[in-house]
C-alpha positions, -999 to 999 in steps of 0.1 A, spaced: -179 697 -296 -196 706 -263 -233 714 -265 -252 734 -240 -288 725 -229 -304 748 -254 -285 733 -283 -294 698 -272 -331 709 -270 -329 724 -305 -314 692 -319 -340 670 -302 -368 693 -314 -354 692 -349 -353 654 -349 -391 654 -342 -397 680 -370 -375 661 -394 -395 629 -389 -429 645 -390 -429 676 -411 -423 688 -445 -407 722 -446 -399 750 -471 -372 776 -473 -371 803 -500 -343 828 -506 -368 857 -508 -377 851 -471 -341 859 -462 -335 890 -482 -321 875 -514 -334 887 -548 -336 851 -559 -365 828 -568 -349 796 -553 -372 776 -531 -368 741 -517 -395 720 -501 -396 686 -486 -383 667 -455 -362 688 -433 -329 670 -440 -333 675 -478 -343 712 -474 -312 718 -452 -289 702 -476 -302 718 -507 -308 753 -493 -273 753 -477 -257 741 -510 -276 768 -530 -268 797 -507 -231 787 -507 -228 783 -544 -251 811 -556 -248 837 -528 -214 829 -513 -229 824 -478 -221 792 -459 -250 787 -435 -242 759 -410 -267 732 -403 -275 748 -370 -284 781 -386 -306 764 -411 -323 745 -383 -329 779 -366 -345 792 -399 -369 763 -399 -378 765 -363 -385 803 -366 -408 797 -394 -429 775 -371 
């Protein structure tokens, strides 16, 4: 897989976030009529939110998309 400079920057930035920040994702924030929320370290949130959206909503968000969600929330 070939990465461009922006993708590399996103991955590096995410590694810093993953080490230092607790994050939260909620289905309601992305247009779902669903009360699911997950909070914790970034890798846990990505894994659990991705699993939930695939199983419950039929949407397979890739890791990169979920990283973008977290980065946009600031």
